[in-house]
Structure formats: C-alpha cells, structure tokens
BASE-212045 format. One record per atom (N, C-alpha, C): x, z, y; residue in three letters; atom name. Coordinates in nm, 2 decimals. Example, Ala and Ser with C-alpha at 12.3 -4.5 7.8 and 13.67 -1.06 7.14 Angstrom:
BEGIN
NODE      px      pz      py    r   a
NODE    1.32    0.78   -0.57  ALA   N
NODE    1.23    0.78   -0.45  ALA  CA
NODE    1.32    0.78   -0.33  ALA   C
NODE    1.28    0.71   -0.22  SER   N
NODE    1.37    0.71   -0.11  SER  CA
NODE    1.29    0.79    0.00  SER   C
# end
This chain:
BEGIN
NODE      px      pz      py    r   a
NODE   -2.13   -1.12    1.38  MET   N
NODE   -2.18   -1.21    1.26  MET  CA
NODE   -2.12   -1.12    1.16  MET   C
NODE   -2.22   -0.99    1.07  TYR   N
NODE   -2.26   -0.96    0.95  TYR  CA
NODE   -2.24   -1.03    0.85  TYR   C
NODE   -2.11   -0.96    0.76  MET   N
NODE   -2.10   -1.01    0.59  MET  CA
NODE   -2.09   -0.91    0.51  MET   C
NODE   -2.18   -0.98    0.44  ASN   N
NODE   -2.26   -0.87    0.27  ASN  CA
NODE   -2.13   -0.85    0.27  ASN   C
NODE   -2.15   -0.70    0.20  GLY   N
NODE   -1.97   -0.64    0.15  GLY  CA
NODE   -1.98   -0.77   -0.05  GLY   C
NODE   -2.16   -0.74   -0.14  ASP   N
NODE   -2.08   -0.84   -0.19  ASP  CA
NODE   -2.05   -0.97   -0.21  ASP   C
NODE   -2.04   -1.07   -0.06  MET   N
NODE   -2.02   -1.20   -0.09  MET  CA
NODE   -1.88   -1.15   -0.02  MET   C
NODE   -1.86   -1.05    0.05  LEU   N
NODE   -1.67   -1.06    0.08  LEU  CA
NODE   -1.61   -0.98   -0.06  LEU   C
NODE   -1.64   -0.91   -0.16  LEU   N
NODE   -1.59   -0.91   -0.30  LEU  CA
NODE   -1.56   -1.06   -0.34  LEU   C
NODE   -1.66   -1.11   -0.34  VAL   N
NODE   -1.65   -1.24   -0.42  VAL  CA
NODE   -1.54   -1.33   -0.35  VAL   C
NODE   -1.54   -1.36   -0.19  ILE   N
NODE   -1.45   -1.38   -0.14  ILE  CA
NODE   -1.31   -1.38   -0.22  ILE   C
NODE   -1.31   -1.24   -0.15  LEU   N
NODE   -1.15   -1.16   -0.23  LEU  CA
NODE   -1.12   -1.23   -0.38  LEU   C
NODE   -1.25   -1.24   -0.49  ILE   N
NODE   -1.18   -1.26   -0.62  ILE  CA
NODE   -1.15   -1.40   -0.60  ILE   C
NODE   -1.21   -1.51   -0.52  ILE   N
NODE   -1.16   -1.61   -0.56  ILE  CA
NODE   -1.06   -1.67   -0.46  ILE   C
NODE   -1.03   -1.60   -0.35  ILE   N
NODE   -0.87   -1.61   -0.30  ILE  CA
NODE   -0.81   -1.57   -0.35  ILE   C
NODE   -0.84   -1.46   -0.49  GLY   N
NODE   -0.75   -1.36   -0.55  GLY  CA
NODE   -0.70   -1.46   -0.68  GLY   C
NODE   -0.75   -1.60   -0.73  LEU   N
NODE   -0.76   -1.67   -0.82  LEU  CA
NODE   -0.67   -1.82   -0.78  LEU   C
NODE   -0.73   -1.78   -0.66  ILE   N
NODE   -0.67   -1.92   -0.61  ILE  CA
NODE   -0.54   -1.88   -0.57  ILE   C
NODE   -0.46   -1.75   -0.53  GLY   N
NODE   -0.32   -1.68   -0.49  GLY  CA
NODE   -0.31   -1.69   -0.65  GLY   C
NODE   -0.32   -1.70   -0.72  ARG   N
NODE   -0.30   -1.57   -0.82  ARG  CA
NODE   -0.23   -1.43   -0.80  ARG   C
NODE   -0.32   -1.40   -0.74  SER   N
NODE   -0.28   -1.23   -0.74  SER  CA
NODE   -0.36   -1.18   -0.80  SER   C
NODE   -0.38   -1.13   -1.00  PRO   N
NODE   -0.42   -1.03   -1.05  PRO  CA
NODE   -0.50   -0.88   -0.99  PRO   C
NODE   -0.38   -0.84   -0.90  ILE   N
NODE   -0.45   -0.74   -0.88  ILE  CA
NODE   -0.56   -0.72   -0.78  ILE   C
NODE   -0.59   -0.79   -0.63  ILE   N
NODE   -0.68   -0.86   -0.58  ILE  CA
NODE   -0.75   -0.85   -0.65  ILE   C
NODE   -0.79   -0.96   -0.72  THR   N
NODE   -0.89   -1.02   -0.83  THR  CA
NODE   -0.98   -0.92   -0.90  THR   C
NODE   -0.87   -0.83   -0.94  THR   N
NODE   -0.92   -0.68   -1.09  THR  CA
NODE   -0.98   -0.60   -1.00  THR   C
NODE   -0.92   -0.58   -0.88  ALA   N
NODE   -0.97   -0.48   -0.79  ALA  CA
NODE   -1.12   -0.49   -0.73  ALA   C
NODE   -1.10   -0.67   -0.73  ALA   N
NODE   -1.28   -0.72   -0.63  ALA  CA
NODE   -1.38   -0.71   -0.72  ALA   C
NODE   -1.36   -0.75   -0.86  CYS   N
NODE   -1.43   -0.74   -0.95  CYS  CA
NODE   -1.45   -0.58   -0.99  CYS   C
NODE   -1.40   -0.50   -1.04  LEU   N
NODE   -1.42   -0.37   -1.03  LEU  CA
NODE   -1.45   -0.33   -0.89  LEU   C
NODE   -1.43   -0.35   -0.81  LEU   N
NODE   -1.56   -0.31   -0.73  LEU  CA
NODE   -1.70   -0.33   -0.68  LEU   C
NODE   -1.71   -0.47   -0.69  LEU   N
NODE   -1.82   -0.54   -0.79  LEU  CA
NODE   -1.92   -0.51   -0.86  LEU   C
NODE   -1.86   -0.48   -0.98  ALA   N
NODE   -1.92   -0.47   -1.11  ALA  CA
NODE   -1.99   -0.27   -1.07  ALA   C
NODE   -1.86   -0.27   -1.04  ILE   N
NODE   -1.95   -0.10   -1.02  ILE  CA
NODE   -2.06   -0.09   -0.93  ILE   C
NODE   -2.03   -0.17   -0.81  LYS   N
NODE   -2.16   -0.22   -0.69  LYS  CA
NODE   -2.31   -0.26   -0.75  LYS   C
NODE   -2.28   -0.34   -0.83  LEU   N
NODE   -2.40   -0.39   -0.92  LEU  CA
NODE   -2.43   -0.29   -0.99  LEU   C
NODE   -2.37   -0.25   -1.05  ILE   N
NODE   -2.41   -0.14   -1.19  ILE  CA
NODE   -2.54    0.00   -1.14  ILE   C
NODE   -2.47   -0.01   -0.93  GLY   N
NODE   -2.57    0.10   -0.90  GLY  CA
NODE   -2.44    0.19   -0.82  GLY   C
NODE   -2.33    0.23   -0.90  LEU   N
NODE   -2.22    0.32   -0.84  LEU  CA
NODE   -2.19    0.33   -0.75  LEU   C
NODE   -2.20    0.26   -0.70  ASP   N
NODE   -2.19    0.30   -0.56  ASP  CA
NODE   -2.18    0.40   -0.41  ASP   C
NODE   -2.27    0.49   -0.52  ARG   N
NODE   -2.30    0.59   -0.45  ARG  CA
NODE   -2.14    0.71   -0.48  ARG   C
NODE   -2.03    0.67   -0.54  TYR   N
NODE   -1.87    0.69   -0.57  TYR  CA
NODE   -1.78    0.63   -0.48  TYR   C
NODE   -1.81    0.57   -0.43  PHE   N
NODE   -1.74    0.49   -0.31  PHE  CA
NODE   -1.70    0.56   -0.24  PHE   C
NODE   -1.76    0.73   -0.18  PRO   N
NODE   -1.66    0.72   -0.07  PRO  CA
NODE   -1.58    0.86   -0.13  PRO   C
NODE   -1.59    0.95   -0.27  THR   N
NODE   -1.56    0.99   -0.39  THR  CA
NODE   -1.40    0.87   -0.41  THR   C
NODE   -1.42    0.75   -0.40  MET   N
NODE   -1.28    0.70   -0.49  MET  CA
NODE   -1.23    0.61   -0.37  MET   C
NODE   -1.27    0.63   -0.24  GLU   N
NODE   -1.24    0.63   -0.12  GLU  CA
NODE   -1.10    0.76   -0.11  GLU   C
NODE   -1.18    0.88   -0.08  ARG   N
NODE   -1.10    0.94   -0.01  ARG  CA
NODE   -0.96    0.96   -0.15  ARG   C
NODE   -1.01    0.94   -0.29  ARG   N
NODE   -0.90    1.02   -0.41  ARG  CA
NODE   -0.83    0.90   -0.50  ARG   C
NODE   -0.88    0.78   -0.40  GLY   N
NODE   -0.79    0.67   -0.51  GLY  CA
NODE   -0.68    0.62   -0.45  GLY   C
NODE   -0.67    0.62   -0.30  LEU   N
NODE   -0.48    0.65   -0.30  LEU  CA
NODE   -0.43    0.72   -0.38  LEU   C
NODE   -0.44    0.84   -0.34  GLU   N
NODE   -0.38    0.99   -0.37  GLU  CA
NODE   -0.32    0.95   -0.59  GLU   C
NODE   -0.50    0.87   -0.62  LEU   N
NODE   -0.48    0.84   -0.80  LEU  CA
NODE   -0.38    0.73   -0.80  LEU   C
NODE   -0.43    0.64   -0.70  GLY   N
NODE   -0.28    0.54   -0.73  GLY  CA
NODE   -0.15    0.55   -0.67  GLY   C
NODE   -0.10    0.62   -0.63  LEU   N
NODE    0.04    0.71   -0.62  LEU  CA
NODE    0.05    0.79   -0.72  LEU   C
NODE   -0.03    0.86   -0.77  LEU   N
NODE   -0.01    0.91   -0.90  LEU  CA
NODE    0.04    0.90   -0.98  LEU   C
NODE   -0.04    0.75   -1.03  PHE   N
NODE    0.06    0.65   -1.14  PHE  CA
NODE    0.13    0.56   -1.09  PHE   C
NODE    0.17    0.57   -0.98  LEU   N
NODE    0.30    0.47   -0.94  LEU  CA
NODE    0.40    0.57   -0.97  LEU   C
NODE    0.40    0.71   -0.94  THR   N
NODE    0.51    0.76   -0.94  THR  CA
NODE    0.53    0.81   -1.08  THR   C
NODE    0.39    0.78   -1.15  ILE   N
NODE    0.47    0.87   -1.27  ILE  CA
NODE    0.49    0.70   -1.36  ILE   C
NODE    0.50    0.52   -1.33  GLY   N
NODE    0.59    0.46   -1.32  GLY  CA
NODE    0.71    0.50   -1.34  GLY   C
NODE    0.73    0.48   -1.19  VAL   N
NODE    0.90    0.49   -1.12  VAL  CA
NODE    0.97    0.62   -1.22  VAL   C
NODE    0.89    0.68   -1.26  LEU   N
NODE    0.94    0.83   -1.32  LEU  CA
NODE    0.96    0.82   -1.44  LEU   C
NODE    0.93    0.77   -1.51  ILE   N
NODE    0.88    0.72   -1.63  ILE  CA
NODE    1.04    0.68   -1.76  ILE   C
NODE    1.13    0.63   -1.64  PRO   N
NODE    1.27    0.59   -1.73  PRO  CA
NODE    1.32    0.76   -1.67  PRO   C
NODE    1.30    0.91   -1.63  PHE   N
NODE    1.38    1.00   -1.67  PHE  CA
NODE    1.33    1.06   -1.76  PHE   C
NODE    1.18    1.04   -1.81  ALA   N
NODE    1.11    1.13   -1.90  ALA  CA
NODE    1.11    1.05   -2.04  ALA   C
NODE    1.23    0.96   -2.00  SER   N
NODE    1.22    0.87   -2.15  SER  CA
NODE    1.36    0.90   -2.11  SER   C
NODE    1.42    0.92   -2.14  ASP   N
NODE    1.59    1.02   -2.11  ASP  CA
NODE    1.67    0.81   -2.06  ASP   C
NODE    1.64    0.72   -2.08  ARG   N
NODE    1.70    0.62   -1.98  ARG  CA
NODE    1.80    0.61   -1.84  ARG   C
NODE    1.79    0.76   -1.78  ILE   N
NODE    1.90    0.73   -1.66  ILE  CA
NODE    1.94    0.91   -1.70  ILE   C
NODE    2.11    0.88   -1.74  SER   N
NODE    2.22    0.96   -1.76  SER  CA
NODE    2.25    1.02   -1.64  SER   C
NODE    2.30    1.11   -1.63  MET   N
NODE    2.35    1.23   -1.54  MET  CA
NODE    2.49    1.09   -1.51  MET   C
NODE    2.57    1.00   -1.54  LYS   N
NODE    2.62    0.94   -1.52  LYS  CA
NODE    2.55    0.83   -1.39  LYS   C
NODE    2.41    0.77   -1.41  ASP   N
NODE    2.35    0.74   -1.32  ASP  CA
NODE    2.32    0.83   -1.21  ASP   C
NODE    2.33    0.95   -1.23  ILE   N
NODE    2.29    1.06   -1.12  ILE  CA
NODE    2.39    1.05   -1.01  ILE   C
NODE    2.51    1.06   -1.08  LEU   N
NODE    2.66    1.06   -0.97  LEU  CA
NODE    2.69    0.98   -0.87  LEU   C
NODE    2.60    0.84   -0.95  TYR   N
NODE    2.62    0.74   -0.92  TYR  CA
NODE    2.57    0.71   -0.80  TYR   C
NODE    2.44    0.77   -0.76  VAL   N
NODE    2.29    0.77   -0.69  VAL  CA
NODE    2.44    0.84   -0.51  VAL   C
NODE    2.46    0.92   -0.58  PHE   N
NODE    2.58    1.03   -0.41  PHE  CA
NODE    2.70    1.05   -0.45  PHE   C
NODE    2.76    0.88   -0.50  THR   N
NODE    2.91    0.89   -0.49  THR  CA
NODE    2.96    0.71   -0.46  THR   C
NODE    2.81    0.63   -0.51  THR   N
NODE    2.82    0.44   -0.41  THR  CA
NODE    2.75    0.47   -0.31  THR   C
NODE    2.82    0.31   -0.23  TRP   N
NODE    2.76    0.30   -0.08  TRP  CA
NODE    2.60    0.23   -0.16  TRP   C
NODE    2.59    0.17   -0.22  PRO   N
NODE    2.47    0.15   -0.35  PRO  CA
NODE    2.40    0.23   -0.28  PRO   C
NODE    2.42    0.37   -0.41  GLY   N
NODE    2.34    0.45   -0.42  GLY  CA
NODE    2.35    0.58   -0.29  GLY   C
NODE    2.40    0.57   -0.22  ILE   N
NODE    2.35    0.61   -0.04  ILE  CA
NODE    2.27    0.58    0.01  ILE   C
NODE    2.30    0.43    0.01  ILE   N
NODE    2.21    0.34    0.04  ILE  CA
NODE    2.08    0.37    0.04  ILE   C
NODE    2.01    0.39   -0.12  ALA   N
NODE    1.93    0.37   -0.12  ALA  CA
NODE    1.86    0.54   -0.18  ALA   C
NODE    1.92    0.60   -0.14  LEU   N
NODE    1.86    0.75   -0.07  LEU  CA
NODE    1.79    0.73    0.04  LEU   C
NODE    1.93    0.71    0.20  VAL   N
NODE    1.87    0.75    0.26  VAL  CA
NODE    1.79    0.62    0.32  VAL   C
NODE    1.75    0.46    0.25  GLY   N
NODE    1.60    0.40    0.22  GLY  CA
NODE    1.47    0.48    0.16  GLY   C
NODE    1.51    0.52    0.06  GLY   N
NODE    1.40    0.63    0.03  GLY  CA
NODE    1.37    0.73    0.10  GLY   C
NODE    1.45    0.79    0.18  ALA   N
NODE    1.39    0.89    0.29  ALA  CA
NODE    1.33    0.82    0.38  ALA   C
NODE    1.35    0.68    0.51  ILE   N
NODE    1.27    0.66    0.59  ILE  CA
NODE    1.17    0.60    0.58  ILE   C
NODE    1.16    0.50    0.41  ALA   N
NODE    1.03    0.50    0.36  ALA  CA
NODE    0.90    0.59    0.36  ALA   C
NODE    0.94    0.73    0.32  THR   N
NODE    0.84    0.79    0.27  THR  CA
NODE    0.85    0.90    0.45  THR   C
NODE    0.94    0.95    0.49  TYR   N
NODE    0.95    0.95    0.65  TYR  CA
NODE    0.79    0.80    0.73  TYR   C
NODE    0.87    0.73    0.70  MET   N
NODE    0.75    0.60    0.74  MET  CA
NODE    0.60    0.64    0.73  MET   C
NODE    0.61    0.64    0.59  ASN   N
NODE    0.49    0.68    0.51  ASN  CA
NODE    0.39    0.72    0.56  ASN   C
NODE    0.45    0.88    0.62  GLY   N
NODE    0.41    0.99    0.70  GLY  CA
NODE    0.34    0.90    0.84  GLY   C
NODE    0.46    0.89    0.90  LYS   N
NODE    0.37    0.79    1.06  LYS  CA
NODE    0.27    0.71    1.00  LYS   C
NODE    0.27    0.68    0.86  GLY   N
NODE    0.18    0.57    0.85  GLY  CA
NODE    0.03    0.63    0.85  GLY   C
NODE    0.03    0.76    0.77  LEU   N
NODE   -0.16    0.80    0.76  LEU  CA
NODE   -0.13    0.90    0.86  LEU   C
NODE   -0.05    0.94    1.00  GLU   N
NODE   -0.09    0.98    1.10  GLU  CA
NODE   -0.13    0.88    1.16  GLU   C
NODE   -0.12    0.77    1.19  LEU   N
NODE   -0.20    0.64    1.30  LEU  CA
NODE   -0.32    0.62    1.19  LEU   C
NODE   -0.32    0.65    1.07  LEU   N
NODE   -0.44    0.63    0.95  LEU  CA
NODE   -0.57    0.74    1.05  LEU   C
NODE   -0.53    0.82    1.02  LYS   N
NODE   -0.59    0.96    1.12  LYS  CA
NODE   -0.65    0.95    1.22  LYS   C
NODE   -0.52    0.84    1.30  VAL   N
NODE   -0.61    0.90    1.47  VAL  CA
NODE   -0.62    0.74    1.45  VAL   C
NODE   -0.65    0.64    1.44  ASP   N
NODE   -0.65    0.52    1.48  ASP  CA
NODE   -0.79    0.51    1.30  ASP   C
NODE   -0.87    0.56    1.30  PRO   N
NODE   -0.87    0.48    1.10  PRO  CA
NODE   -0.90    0.32    1.17  PRO   C
NODE   -0.98    0.23    1.25  GLN   N
NODE   -1.03    0.09    1.16  GLN  CA
NODE   -0.91   -0.01    1.21  GLN   C
NODE   -0.79    0.04    1.19  LEU   N
NODE   -0.66    0.00    1.20  LEU  CA
NODE   -0.62   -0.07    1.03  LEU   C
NODE   -0.72    0.01    0.96  ILE   N
NODE   -0.74   -0.01    0.78  ILE  CA
NODE   -0.82   -0.19    0.78  ILE   C
NODE   -0.86   -0.22    0.88  VAL   N
NODE   -0.92   -0.36    0.82  VAL  CA
NODE   -0.81   -0.47    0.86  VAL   C
NODE   -0.70   -0.42    0.94  GLY   N
NODE   -0.60   -0.53    0.94  GLY  CA
NODE   -0.48   -0.49    0.84  GLY   C
NODE   -0.47   -0.39    0.86  LEU   N
NODE   -0.37   -0.38    0.71  LEU  CA
NODE   -0.39   -0.44    0.61  LEU   C
NODE   -0.55   -0.42    0.52  VAL   N
NODE   -0.60   -0.49    0.42  VAL  CA
NODE   -0.58   -0.60    0.39  VAL   C
NODE   -0.63   -0.65    0.51  LEU   N
NODE   -0.62   -0.87    0.58  LEU  CA
NODE   -0.46   -0.88    0.55  LEU   C
NODE   -0.34   -0.81    0.65  GLY   N
NODE   -0.24   -0.83    0.69  GLY  CA
NODE   -0.19   -0.77    0.48  GLY   C
NODE   -0.22   -0.77    0.43  SER   N
NODE   -0.12   -0.66    0.25  SER  CA
NODE   -0.21   -0.80    0.17  SER   C
NODE   -0.33   -0.87    0.21  ILE   N
NODE   -0.33   -1.00    0.11  ILE  CA
NODE   -0.32   -1.07    0.15  ILE   C
NODE   -0.29   -1.12    0.32  PHE   N
NODE   -0.24   -1.21    0.34  PHE  CA
NODE   -0.04   -1.18    0.31  PHE   C
NODE   -0.01   -1.12    0.30  GLY   N
NODE    0.17   -1.10    0.20  GLY  CA
NODE    0.09   -1.12    0.09  GLY   C
NODE    0.05   -1.08    0.01  ILE   N
NODE    0.00   -1.12   -0.17  ILE  CA
NODE   -0.02   -1.25   -0.23  ILE   C
NODE   -0.11   -1.32   -0.15  LEU   N
NODE   -0.17   -1.47   -0.12  LEU  CA
NODE   -0.07   -1.56   -0.11  LEU   C
NODE    0.06   -1.51    0.00  PHE   N
NODE    0.09   -1.65    0.09  PHE  CA
NODE    0.23   -1.62    0.09  PHE   C
NODE    0.26   -1.45    0.06  MET   N
NODE    0.42   -1.41    0.09  MET  CA
NODE    0.49   -1.35   -0.14  MET   C
NODE    0.40   -1.34   -0.16  ARG   N
NODE    0.43   -1.36   -0.28  ARG  CA
NODE    0.48   -1.16   -0.32  ARG   C
NODE    0.38   -1.09   -0.23  GLY   N
NODE    0.43   -0.92   -0.18  GLY  CA
NODE    0.34   -0.87   -0.32  GLY   C
NODE    0.34   -0.72   -0.33  ILE   N
NODE    0.33   -0.67   -0.38  ILE  CA
NODE    0.28   -0.53   -0.29  ILE   C
NODE    0.11   -0.45   -0.31  PRO   N
NODE    0.11   -0.43   -0.27  PRO  CA
NODE    0.08   -0.26   -0.31  PRO   C
NODE    0.20   -0.17   -0.24  VAL   N
NODE    0.15   -0.08   -0.29  VAL  CA
NODE    0.12    0.05   -0.18  VAL   C
NODE    0.06    0.00   -0.13  GLY   N
NODE   -0.09    0.08   -0.07  GLY  CA
NODE   -0.02    0.10    0.09  GLY   C
NODE   -0.18    0.13    0.12  PRO   N
NODE   -0.20    0.14    0.30  PRO  CA
NODE   -0.07    0.24    0.39  PRO   C
NODE   -0.09    0.30    0.31  LEU   N
NODE    0.06    0.41    0.35  LEU  CA
NODE    0.17    0.36    0.46  LEU   C
NODE    0.26    0.24    0.32  MET   N
NODE    0.37    0.16    0.38  MET  CA
NODE    0.35    0.05    0.51  MET   C
NODE    0.22   -0.02    0.48  ALA   N
NODE    0.21   -0.07    0.55  ALA  CA
NODE    0.13   -0.01    0.66  ALA   C
NODE    0.14    0.10    0.68  ALA   N
NODE    0.05    0.17    0.88  ALA  CA
NODE    0.18    0.22    0.89  ALA   C
NODE    0.28    0.27    0.80  GLY   N
NODE    0.40    0.29    0.85  GLY  CA
NODE    0.48    0.19    0.91  GLY   C
NODE    0.50    0.12    0.87  ILE   N
NODE    0.57   -0.03    0.94  ILE  CA
NODE    0.53   -0.08    1.06  ILE   C
NODE    0.40   -0.03    1.03  THR   N
NODE    0.28   -0.15    1.20  THR  CA
NODE    0.28   -0.01    1.29  THR   C
NODE    0.31    0.18    1.25  ALA   N
NODE    0.32    0.27    1.33  ALA  CA
NODE    0.45    0.23    1.46  ALA   C
NODE    0.63    0.23    1.36  PHE   N
NODE    0.72    0.12    1.36  PHE  CA
NODE    0.71    0.04    1.47  PHE   C
NODE    0.61   -0.06    1.44  LEU   N
NODE    0.63   -0.22    1.51  LEU  CA
NODE    0.53   -0.20    1.69  LEU   C
NODE    0.42   -0.07    1.65  LEU   N
NODE    0.29   -0.03    1.76  LEU  CA
NODE    0.46    0.04    1.86  LEU   C
NODE    0.49    0.12    1.78  LYS   N
NODE    0.61    0.19    1.89  LYS  CA
NODE    0.72    0.16    1.98  LYS   C
NODE    0.76    0.01    1.87  ILE   N
NODE    0.83   -0.07    1.94  ILE  CA
NODE    0.78   -0.15    2.08  ILE   C
NODE    0.60   -0.20    2.02  ALA   N
NODE    0.58   -0.27    2.14  ALA  CA
NODE    0.48   -0.20    2.23  ALA   C
NODE    0.52   -0.11    2.22  TYR   N
NODE    0.45    0.06    2.38  TYR  CA
NODE    0.62    0.01    2.42  TYR   C
NODE    0.65    0.06    2.37  PHE   N
NODE    0.84    0.03    2.41  PHE  CA
NODE    0.87    0.01    2.55  PHE   C
NODE    0.84   -0.19    2.49  ILE   N
NODE    0.88   -0.26    2.52  ILE  CA
NODE    0.77   -0.29    2.69  ILE   C
NODE    0.63   -0.32    2.61  ALA   N
NODE    0.57   -0.29    2.77  ALA  CA
NODE    0.56   -0.16    2.84  ALA   C
NODE    0.63   -0.14    2.85  ASP   N
NODE    0.65    0.01    2.89  ASP  CA
NODE    0.77   -0.03    2.99  ASP   C
NODE    0.85   -0.12    2.91  LYS   N
NODE    1.04   -0.15    3.03  LYS  CA
NODE    0.91   -0.28    3.09  LYS   C
NODE    0.82   -0.32    3.03  LEU   N
NODE    0.84   -0.43    3.17  LEU  CA
NODE    0.70   -0.40    3.24  LEU   C
NODE    0.64   -0.32    3.27  HIS   N
NODE    0.54   -0.27    3.34  HIS  CA
NODE    0.68   -0.16    3.49  HIS   C
# end
C-alpha cells in the first residue's frame, strides 16, 4: 500500500496536534508548505544538511551558558571532583560513542530510519519524550541489536 507524502504529513500534523507535540506539528507543517509551494527540490539538500544544522543549533543552545558567563571555574571543577560530575562526563562520553555507532548503523542499514522516526513519534506522543535526532535513536538501536544478536547466537 502506498500513501501520498502530503497525506502522511497531514496525518503527522494531526498526530502532533492530538499529542500536543509542537515540534512534530511544526516540522510537518513546514515540510508540507515547502512541498506545496514547489520548493521540494531542496529536500535532498535539507535531508543531507538538516541533521548538521539541527546539531549545530542544539550545540549552540547547550554552549550558551559558557558564552554568557553563567558557567564559572567552580562549576567546571565540580565536574571533575564530584561523583555526579564524573558520572556526567562518563554519560556524555558514552552518548557520543553511541551516536557514532548509530551513524555507522544508518550508513549500513538506512531503511531503519523509518522505524527510528516512527519510534521517535511514538516516544514524543505517548512518553512525553523530546526528539534530539536520529543519531541517539540509532545508537540505542545499534546497542539493542548487538544484545539481540548476542542472545540469538547463544540460543543457537
């Protein structure tokens, strides 16, 4: 069964409205508008560069406290001298490692993006999650696949 991209975007807008997810609603509205005014020829560029641009703005948002002098040397020392700070360092390192594994997985198996997108929408709507991009979802998927393959190998 094939469903028109416009109809899928309208469905996503409705789902976003019902689920009170302004990010899904806005993204689907913008894509539908771009498509309807005939600028969909830019979709491949947006697809290629959209992740980079999104990560750029996410990183800018995270770094603003440094730029606005809200982070002091005391705050930085806290990270290296307390358990919560050290665990945050480890968590950040693991997250970036998993993002890298997610990128590798998407390069090898790009059709998984469908499951990642649908899973992300499910998480936004029903678990009140926040979409931070497909890389983390792909990284977690890569980890879960490793566990599944390990268990499957042990069962055979």
